C-alpha positions as CSV (number, residue, x, y, z in Angstrom):
1,M,68.2,190.3,173.9
2,R,71.6,190.4,175.5
3,E,74.6,190.4,173.2
4,L,77.5,188.0,173.9
5,R,81.1,188.1,172.9
6,V,83.2,185.0,172.1
7,V,86.0,184.5,174.5
8,G,87.3,181.1,173.3
9,L,86.9,177.4,173.5
10,N,87.0,175.3,176.6
11,V,89.6,172.7,177.3
12,D,88.0,169.8,175.4
13,G,87.0,172.1,172.5
14,R,83.3,171.1,172.6
15,R,82.0,174.4,174.0
16,I,82.4,178.0,173.1
17,I,83.0,180.4,176.1
18,C,81.2,183.7,175.8
19,E,80.8,186.8,178.0
20,S,78.4,189.6,178.1
21,D,79.3,193.2,177.3
22,D,77.6,194.7,180.3
23,S,79.2,195.5,183.6
24,A,78.2,192.1,185.1
25,K,80.6,190.3,182.9
26,D,78.6,187.1,183.1
27,M,80.2,184.0,181.4
28,F,78.3,181.7,179.1
29,S,79.1,178.5,177.3
30,V,77.6,177.3,174.0
31,R,77.7,173.7,173.0
32,V,79.2,173.1,169.6
33,D,76.6,170.9,167.7
34,D,75.4,170.4,164.1
35,R,72.9,173.2,164.4
36,L,75.6,175.7,165.4
37,R,77.8,174.5,162.5
38,A,74.9,174.8,160.1
39,A,74.3,178.3,161.3
40,M,77.9,179.2,160.9
41,R,77.8,177.9,157.3
42,G,74.6,179.8,156.6
43,D,72.4,176.8,156.1
44,K,68.7,177.1,156.8
45,V,67.9,175.2,160.0
46,A,64.4,175.3,161.4
47,S,64.1,176.8,164.8
48,N,61.8,173.9,165.9
49,Q,64.0,171.2,164.5
50,T,64.5,168.4,167.0
51,D,67.7,166.4,167.7
52,I,66.1,163.4,166.1
53,D,65.7,165.2,162.8
54,V,69.4,166.4,162.9
55,E,70.6,162.9,163.6
56,V,68.7,161.4,160.7
57,Q,70.0,164.1,158.4
58,N,73.5,163.2,159.5
59,V,73.0,159.6,158.5
60,L,70.6,159.9,155.5
61,R,69.2,163.2,154.2
62,P,65.4,163.3,153.7
63,K,65.8,163.4,149.9
64,E,68.1,160.3,150.0
65,I,65.6,158.5,152.2
66,Q,62.7,159.2,149.8
67,A,64.8,158.3,146.8
68,R,65.6,154.9,148.2
69,I,62.0,154.2,149.3
70,R,60.8,155.2,145.9
71,A,63.2,152.7,144.4
72,G,61.7,149.8,146.3
73,A,63.4,149.8,149.7
74,S,61.2,149.3,152.8
75,V,61.3,151.5,155.9
76,E,62.6,148.6,158.0
77,Q,65.4,147.8,155.5
78,L,66.5,151.5,155.4
79,A,66.3,151.9,159.1
80,E,68.4,148.8,159.7
81,A,71.0,149.9,157.1
82,A,71.2,153.4,158.7
83,G,71.3,152.1,162.2
84,V,68.4,154.2,163.4
85,P,64.9,153.4,164.8
86,V,62.1,152.9,162.3
87,E,60.2,156.0,163.5
88,R,63.1,158.3,162.5
89,V,62.8,157.1,158.9
90,E,59.1,156.6,158.6
91,R,58.3,160.3,158.8
92,F,60.2,161.0,155.6
93,A,59.1,157.8,153.8
94,H,55.4,158.2,154.4
95,P,54.6,160.4,151.4
96,V,56.6,158.2,149.1
97,L,54.8,155.1,150.3
98,L,51.5,156.7,149.4
99,E,52.9,157.4,145.9
100,R,53.9,153.8,145.5
101,A,50.5,152.6,146.6
102,R,48.8,154.9,144.1
103,A,51.0,153.7,141.3
104,A,50.1,150.0,142.1
105,E,46.4,150.9,142.2
106,L,46.6,152.6,138.8
107,A,48.5,149.6,137.4
108,T,45.6,147.2,138.3
109,A,43.4,149.2,135.9
110,A,45.9,148.8,133.0
111,H,45.6,146.2,130.3
112,P,48.0,143.3,130.0
113,V,49.9,143.1,126.7
114,L,49.5,139.7,125.0
115,A,50.9,138.2,121.8
116,D,48.0,139.7,119.8
117,G,47.9,143.0,121.5
118,P,46.5,144.5,124.7
119,S,43.8,142.5,126.5
120,V,40.3,143.7,126.9
121,L,40.3,142.8,130.6
122,T,42.3,144.8,133.1
123,L,45.2,143.4,135.0
124,L,43.1,143.1,138.1
125,E,40.3,141.2,136.3
126,T,42.8,138.9,134.6
127,V,44.7,138.1,137.8
128,T,41.5,137.6,139.7
129,Q,40.3,135.0,137.2
130,A,43.7,133.2,137.3
131,V,43.8,133.1,141.1
132,V,40.2,131.9,141.4
133,A,40.9,129.1,138.8
134,R,43.8,127.9,141.0
135,G,41.6,127.7,144.0
136,L,43.0,130.7,145.9
137,D,41.4,133.6,147.6
138,P,41.7,136.8,145.4
139,D,41.5,138.9,148.6
140,S,44.8,137.4,149.8
141,I,46.9,139.0,147.1
142,A,49.0,142.1,147.8
143,W,50.1,144.8,145.3
144,D,53.2,147.0,145.4
145,A,55.1,149.2,143.0
146,W,58.4,151.1,142.8
147,R,60.1,153.3,140.3
148,N,63.2,152.0,138.4
149,E,66.2,154.0,137.3
150,D,64.6,154.5,133.9
151,S,61.6,156.2,135.7
152,R,59.3,153.4,134.7
153,W,57.2,151.6,137.3
154,T,57.6,147.9,138.3
155,V,54.4,146.4,139.8
156,Q,54.7,143.4,142.1
157,L,51.9,140.9,142.8
158,A,52.4,138.7,145.9
159,W,50.3,135.8,147.1
160,K,50.6,132.8,149.3
161,A,49.8,129.2,148.2
162,G,50.0,126.8,151.0
163,R,53.3,127.5,152.8
164,S,55.0,129.0,149.7
165,D,55.3,132.7,149.0
166,N,55.0,133.6,145.3
167,V,55.6,136.9,143.5
168,A,55.0,138.1,139.9
169,H,56.4,141.3,138.4
170,F,55.0,143.6,135.6
171,R,56.2,146.7,133.9
172,Y,53.6,149.4,134.0
173,T,53.3,152.1,131.4
174,P,50.7,154.8,132.0
175,G,48.6,155.9,129.0
176,A,45.2,156.2,127.6
177,H,42.4,153.8,128.9
178,G,44.5,153.0,131.9
179,G,47.8,152.2,130.2
180,T,49.4,148.8,129.7
181,V,51.4,146.3,131.7
182,S,53.8,143.7,130.4
183,A,55.0,140.6,132.1
184,S,58.6,140.7,133.5
185,D,59.0,137.1,134.6
186,D,57.5,133.6,134.0
187,A,55.1,133.8,137.0
188,A,53.6,137.0,135.5
189,R,53.3,135.4,132.0
190,Q,51.4,132.5,133.4
191,L,49.0,134.7,135.2
192,I,48.0,136.8,132.2
193,N,48.1,133.9,129.7
194,P,44.5,133.0,128.9
195,D,45.4,129.4,128.0
196,F,47.1,128.4,131.2
197,G,46.5,124.8,132.1
198,R,48.5,124.1,135.2
199,P,49.1,125.8,138.6
200,L,52.2,127.9,139.1
201,R,53.7,125.3,141.4
202,P,52.1,121.9,140.9
203,V,52.2,119.6,143.9
204,A,53.6,116.1,143.3
205,A,51.6,113.1,144.5
206,V,52.9,111.7,147.7
207,P,53.2,107.9,147.6
208,H,51.4,105.9,150.3
209,L,53.8,104.6,152.9
210,F,53.2,101.3,154.8
211,D,54.6,100.6,158.2
212,N,56.8,97.6,158.8
213,H,53.8,95.5,160.0
214,E,51.7,96.2,156.9
215,T,54.7,95.6,154.6
216,H,55.3,92.2,156.3
217,E,51.7,91.1,155.8
218,V,51.6,92.1,152.2
219,A,54.8,90.3,151.5
220,E,53.6,87.0,153.0
221,T,50.1,87.0,151.4
222,P,50.1,84.7,148.4
223,A,49.0,86.0,145.1
224,V,45.6,84.6,144.0
225,A,44.8,84.2,140.3
226,P,41.7,86.2,139.1
227,E,40.0,83.0,137.8
228,Q,39.9,81.5,141.3
229,F,37.3,84.0,142.3
230,S,34.9,82.8,139.4
231,R,34.9,79.0,139.9
232,P,34.1,76.9,143.0
233,A,36.9,75.6,145.0
234,E,37.7,71.9,144.3
235,P,37.4,69.5,147.2
236,I,40.7,68.6,148.8
237,P,41.1,64.7,148.9
238,A,41.5,63.2,152.3
239,P,45.0,62.0,153.1
240,A,45.7,58.3,152.8
241,P,46.0,56.5,156.1
242,P,49.6,55.8,157.0
243,A,51.0,52.3,156.3
244,P,51.2,50.1,159.4
245,K,54.6,49.7,160.8
246,R,56.2,46.4,160.3
247,G,57.3,44.7,163.4
248,R,60.2,42.4,164.0
249,K,60.2,39.2,161.8
250,A,58.7,36.3,163.7
251,R,60.8,33.2,163.9
252,P,59.2,29.8,163.0
253,A,58.4,27.6,165.9
254,V,60.7,24.6,166.4
255,P,58.7,21.3,167.1
256,A,59.7,19.1,169.9
257,W,61.2,15.7,169.2
258,E,58.1,13.9,170.6
259,D,56.0,15.6,167.9
260,V,58.4,14.6,165.3
261,L,58.2,10.9,166.3
262,L,54.4,10.9,166.6
263,G,53.9,12.9,163.4
264,V,52.3,15.9,165.1
265,R,52.8,19.4,163.6
266,S,53.6,22.4,165.6
267,S,50.1,23.7,165.2
268,G,48.7,20.6,167.1
269,T,47.2,18.8,164.0
270,Q,48.2,15.4,162.7
271,P,49.2,15.1,159.1
């Protein structure tokens, strides 16, 4: 291994100029990066560490990434906040995601705490009965868990009803016989309540709508009394014939003077 001697920095200050001690006096330049700075500080840097790992450490250190994932953040949210690709965060978050999945699995075997004490059924059995009673598929529900600041676990149950997304949260306390879970919101209380009588989100009845044509016909149809359907219809009397029109008043015939002298009436008969 040849030994180099530092000569100085280049003009832009981003590289260190070195030369060898042999007679050839070869010149070398070393790029100033985070690995070199860490080596100068005495930090332990793995020889096979890639540039991706160094860049992630500059934004978020692995312990900070795992702490945020353990507190409930997703890989996508953390990668977007840090401004790095998802793959650069996922390698550090993977073991914590397994820890969260294991905590959610253990919580399903815990017993819900009711008003009279812990239930005999487990959380999974109780939720399955409630979901089936509401006409939903129990295989469509999703479980998740994360650790709070007080080191206790919050368990989330998510399901889809129609086009609405629903969630319920529980507080999980490990212990004997699987531990216990208590409801943290109203949705969780309704799921573990054995006397529930209505769905979480009731659907209101939609009134029947008529179009303009139907509405017009309904408005013009006369109302018929109920008793008209139980008795025969009465015959309708025929209309009276119209009265004849009166013509112009006839004037009396005026007899001729011969008829008056002879005593003949206008009708041609003698008196």
